[in-house]
N, C-alpha and C positions, 0 to 999 in steps of 0.2 A: 763559330756561330751556327753554321749549318748542322754541325754534329750535335750541338745542344738542342736545336729544333727537332732534329730527327729523333733524338732520345725522348724528348718531351712528347712528340707525336706518338712514338711507339708506346710510351707509358700510358697515354690517354687511350690509345687503341686497345691495349691489353685490358684496361679497366672497363672499357665499353663492352668488351667481349666476355666479361665475367670474371674480372680479377678479384683479388681477395678483399678489395674495398667495397664491393657491392653489399648493400645492406639487405639482409633477408628478413622476412616477417618472422616474428617470434612465435612460440607455441601458443601464447595467450591470444594473439591476434587471430590465429587460424582457428583454434578450438573455441575461443570466445565468439568468433563470428559464426561458427557452426551452431553453437548453443543459441545464439540470438535467432537464427533462422528456425531451428527446431521449435523453440519455445514460442516464437511468434505464431507459427502455424498451429501449435497446440492450443494457444490462447484463442486463436480465431475460431477453432472448431467447437468451442464450448459456448452454448447459447447464454443469453442474459439470465443471471441467477443471483441470488443472495443480495449483496448491497449494490449490485450494478445499476439497478433501477433508480436507487437513491441518487447516485452520481450523475446518471443521465438526466434525472429530473432537475438537478442543480443547473446543468448546462441549458436545459430548456427554459428555465425561468430567467437566466441571464440573457439568453437569446431574445426573449420577449422584451426585457427591460434591463439593459446593462447597468444602469445607475441605481435603480430601485427595484431589484427583483423581489418577487413574491416569495412566500414560504415554499420550500422545495416540494412539499407534498400536500398542501392544503390551500384553499382559497383564502389566505390570510397574509398580512404583511410579513416580509422576511427580514426586516431590519434587525441586525444583531446576530444573524445566523452564522455560525463558524464555518459552514460549508462554503461561504462566499470568500474564498481565499484568492490570492493572486493567480494561482494555478487555474482555479475554476473560472476566473474572470477572463483569462486568456482563452480558455476553451469556449466560453460564451461568445467572445468576440469572433473567434474563428468560425463558430457555428453561424453567427449572424452574417458574416461576409460570404461564406460558402453556401449557406442555405441547408447545410447538413442537419440531420436530426441529432438530438442529444445522445442517443445511444450509439449513433455512428461515430460521433466525435470521441466518445469514451473508448470505443473499439479501436479507433485509429491511435489513441494515446498509448495503447499497450506496447507496441514495438518501440515507440519513442522513449517511454519510461524505461524499458529494458535496456536500451542503448545508454541512457544516462547511468543506470545502475552498473552495467558492465564496465564502462569506462571509469566510473568512480572506484570500483573494486580494483581494477588494474592500477590506477594511479596510487591508491592507498597502499597496496601491497608493495609497490616499488619504493615507497617511502620507507617501509619497514625492512626490506631486503632486496638485493639485486638479483637474487636467484631467479632465473627465467621461468622455471616451472612452478614457482610459488603462487602466482595469481591463478593458474589453472587449478591447482590443488585446492586453493582457497575457495574458488567458485564451486567446485564439486562438493567440498565439505559443507559449504553454506546451504546447498540445496538438498543434501542427502542426510547429513548427520543431525537428525532431529529426534524422533522417537518412533514408537510403534503404535501410536494412536494419532489420528489425523489432527493437525493443527491448522485449521482453516479460519484464519483471522486476517483482517487487513493489517499489513505490516509484517506478516509471517511469510517468508519467502522460501518455503520448500518447493520442490518441483510441482507437487499437486496443487498447492494453493496458488502458485503463479498462474495456473491456467484460468483462474478467476479474478486474480487481484492485480494483474499487470497494468490495467488501465486506471487503477485507483490513485488518488493523490498520495497515499502512503508510500507507494512504490517510487514515485518521483521524489518524495521527500527523503527516502532512504538512499536513493542514488545521490542526491545532493549531500547527504550526511557523509558518505564515503569521500566525496570531494572535499568537504569541510575538514574531515580528519586528515586527509592527505595534505591540505594546505597548512593545518596546524602543525603537522609533523615537519613540514618543510621550514616553518618559521622557528622551530626549536633549534635548528642548525643554521639559521640565517645570521649573517653578519652585516649589519647596516643600521642606519639611524632613522630611516623613513618609517613613519607610522602607517602609511597608506595600505600596505599589505595586511596589517592587523585590522584596519577599518574595513577593508574588503571582506575579510573573514567574518567580521561581525555582521556585515550586511547579508552574507550568505546564511549565517545562523538565524538572523531575523526572518529571512525568507522561509527557512525550514519551519520555524516556529509558527508562521502564519499558514503554511500549507498543511501541516499535520502536527498539531500541538503535542500530542503524546510522543511521537517519534522524536520531536525536538528535545525531549528530556534526555534521551540517550545520546542524541547528537551533541548537546552541550556537555554532557558527562565526558564524552570522548575528547572534546576540545580541552576541557579542564585537565584531563589525564595527560595530554601532551604538554600543556602549559606547566603542570607539576613536574613533568620529567625533564623540563628545561633547566639545566644546572646553572644557567645565568638568569633565571627568572627574577632573582632579587634585584638585578640591575635593569631588568626589562619589565618591571611591574606595570608601568604606565602604558606601554603599548598594548599589553594584554587587557588592561582596564579599558582602553579604547575599543577593543573588540567587544567587550561586554556592553559598553555604553551604546555602541552602534547597533548591536542586536536589539536592545531595548527600544532604541529610537525608531528603528525600522518597524518593529511590531506596533509601536504606539501610534504611528501616523497612518496606519491602514484604516481607511474610512468605513469599510463595510461592517466590521465588528471589532470588539475589544477582546483580544486574546487573554488579557489579564482577568477578565470577568469569569474565565473558566477555572481559575485557581480555586480549589475547594469544592467544585461542582460535583455532586454525588448522584446525579440523575441516571447515569449509566453504570454505576458501580456494581449493581446487582447482576448485570449482564456478564460482567467479567470475573465473577467469583470462581467460576469453573476453571479459569486459567490456573488458579492455585490448587484447587482440589484434584485436578488431573495433571498436575505438573510432571510427576515422574514419568508417566506413560508418554507424554508428548515430547519430552526433551532429553531422555536419558542417554541417547547415543552421542550427544554433544559432549558428554563427560569424558569421552575418549581423548579430548584435548587437554584434560587436566595435567597429565604428566608433562606435556610440552609447555604448558603455561607455568608449571612449577620450575622447569629448567630455566625459563626466562627470568623468573623471580630470583632464582639462585645466582644467575649471572648479573642481574641488575635489579636492585630493590625498587628502582623508580621506572621500571619498564612500563611504557604507556599501555600495553595490552593488559598487563597485570592490574594496573591502577584502574583502568576502564572496567574490567570485570568486577573488581572489588566494589567500586562505586555503584555499578549497576545492581549488584546483589543487595546493597544497602537500600537502594530505592525500592526494589521489589519487596524486600522484607518490610519496609515501611508501609507499602501498600497492603500487605497482609495484616500487620498489627493494627493499623489505623482504620481498616475497613474500606480504604480507597482502592478497591480492587482494579480500577482502571489502570493503575501503574503497572499492572501485570502485562499490559500491552507491550512494554519495552522488552519482554522476555525474548522476542525474536532477535533483537540486537544485542541482548545480553549474551547470547550464544556466540556472537562473532569473535570475541577474543579467544574463546576455546577453539573454535573451528579454524581460525586463521593462524593461531600459534601452532596447531597441529600441522597445518599445511606448510608453514615455513620450516618447521623442523624436518618434515619428510622431503622437502625440496633440497636438502643439503646434499652436496656431491658425495659420491661413494669414495672410499669404502665405509660401510656402516658397522658399528658394533652390534652386539646381540640385542641391546636394549632398544636401539632405534629400529632394528629389524622386527622385534616383537611389536613395537608400537605401530609399524607399518602394517603388519599382519592383522593386528586388531582393528586398525582403521579401515583396511580393505574389507574385513568381515563386517564391520559396522555399516559401511557404505552399502554392501550387498543386502544386509538385513533391512536397512532403511529403504532401499530402492524396491526390493521385491515385496516387502510387507506393505508399504504405503505409497511410494512415489511412482512406481512403474506405469500405472494407468494414465499418468499425465502425458506420456510420450508414446505409449503403445496403444494404438486404436483398437477398439473391440474386435474389428474384423481381422486383425493380425495377432490377436492375443490367444496364445495356446493354453494359458493357465486360468484365466478368469480374474485378472487383477481388478481391484476397485477402480472405478472410473470417476472422473469429475462429475459433479451434479449436472443433470440435463433437465432443467426445469421446462415445463411446457411454455410455449409462447402465448402471448395474449393479443396477437394481431387480429384474430377473429373477433375479439371484443372491441378493441379500440377503433376498429374500422367503422363501427357504428357511431362512435362518439365524435364530439366536436371539441376543439381545443378549449381547455378550461372547465369542461364538464365535471361535476362532482359525482363521485362513485361511492356508494355505501357497500362495504364488504368487510368481513373479518377474517378472510382467508389469509394464511401465512404468505403464500406466494403472490397472490394478486396485490396485497398491500405493499409489497416490495418491488413489484414490477410495473404495474399500471401507471404510476406517476412518471416513470421514465419516458412515456410516450406523450406527456403533456396534459394528462388528466389530473384531477385533484381528488383527494380522499376526504371523507368526513373527519376521520381521526388518523393523524400521521402514525406510522409504525414505530418511529423512534423519537426519543426526546430531542429537543432542539432549543438552543438558548433564545431563539427569537419567539418562542411560544411558551407561555407559562405552563408548567407541568400540571397545575390544577385544571387549566382549560383543556389540555389534551385528555386528561382522565375523564373530564365531564363529557367530552366528545366520544370517548371510548364507551362510556356508559350509555350514551344515546344510541350507538350502534348496537350494543347488546340488547337494549330495550326494543329497538325496531325489529330485530331478528328473533326476539323471543316468541315462542308459540302462543303465549298468553297476551301478546300485544293486541290492542284494538285498532280498528281502521282509523279512528280519530287520533289516536296516539301516533300512529305511523304518519298520518298526514301532517301533524304538527312538526314532526322531525324533518320531514321532506321540505316543508316551508322554511323552517328555521335555518337549515343548512343548504338550502337550494339544491337538493339532491336531484339528479337527473337519471341515474342508473343504479341498478342493483346487480352485484356480481355474487352469485350464490353457489355454494357447494351442492353436490347432488343430494345431500341429506337435508337441505334447507328448503322449506316450502316457499313457493312463489305467492305473494299476497294477491288476493282477488283483484285489486285495483291496478296491478302491474301488468304490462304487456311484454311477453317474451319476444326478444329481438334476435337471439342467437344462442347457440350452445356449443361446447367443445366436445367433439367426439373422442378426444383423448382422455380428458379428465371428467367429463360429465357436468362441468360447471355451466351455469345458466346465466345469461345476461338478460335483464328485464328492464323496461323503460318505465319511469315514473316522472312526475313533475312536468314542467313546461319546457319545450325545446328552446335552444339558443340559436343565435344567428352567426356565431363565430365559425371559422372554417373547420372542416373535418380534419381530424388528425391523420396525417399522411404517413 
């Protein structure tokens, strides 16, 4: 007995001192953690730009009224706006509890969204292969192998675009998409009779649909690809049907807007046409994954990555043929099968044949081209840049202007940057910058015409006064080449851009924007 105890104690002591059973962190945990830190810092150093103000405005409206938020950018009802997703409602609740501003909440969301994305990538790749370096290579392929022209769109997660997009709902939805694909891949190998895992997957797909509807198209395609790769799908058709039914049910019960009303909506198709006309320049480096994807097809005609890529391409082609160019937004996730197939192939243990060696050389060269041509400025600050890489956008701030305003004040401006930034501080525009399901497009166009009429050099004082009264305008935000009307009072100007803030109309009693 004492000998057995001594042996057991010796065994536990050896383990505690670093025996062979100690679990060491894998390469993805270490390098993925480093990537999270670097990209979080890179994201934090980029000021508010592009669509950031739109998402900050959504949080501001929910913070003011969680159950019945106003339109994100105008002093109008917001019923039916697709921006009011479960993700945004949680952000609004967080802002209400903490007292943080909308832009602060969106900034804080960036590192959290990146964590969801990185863990989703790791889980998804581990479903496809046990090779420990595959998730690392997949991550770097995903952020580098795009093209040699900037792809700065919500849902496009190259290094450069991440510096602006990490705080957006699209990034969170894509992170959930990887988790959904991983769960679908697990279910294809599952042995059991319970339907609850399929129902849970359906709930996750429904959540993705509500958070970012266009990304959900690619998410559902990936789940369908895994279901089609299930060789027992004929015997498990009803559990997969439960997945689809649950996703539809979750989307249908959301009270803020109807996601099904967006089907066939063409209001933003014109914006996305350039995704097709500039497709080769934006995405050609990802084609380095075609040989790896072909090898997977050769080994298994029902490989999920192959099916996913084929179905994505069909949807993208439909967008071009039909004129619904918004479907081009899934191109960012269409590249994933190419990038991940390449990563898995290159993560194979040595020794390699000449074909795999050539593929590795081409991939390394492509990653260098992508990094130095487009992506390097995301992580190399200007002060440390010996070459002069393209840097992320650095829009001017509008704190100098909103410091004069009160919450809910209406601003008349036609500037590209202020129309996308000022609402993020809690102000309203006469004419929203983007279409929204909660506002009839005819009404928005009429408001845009009113802005043009007011700013026209031919406008009369009476015409301008009528527009001020109709839309309760309190402020003008003018570019340097626009004249200040005689009845307006200049309140401030930007020494950086030369823009002028002028006061018109009657003051309000609501608190100043902080």
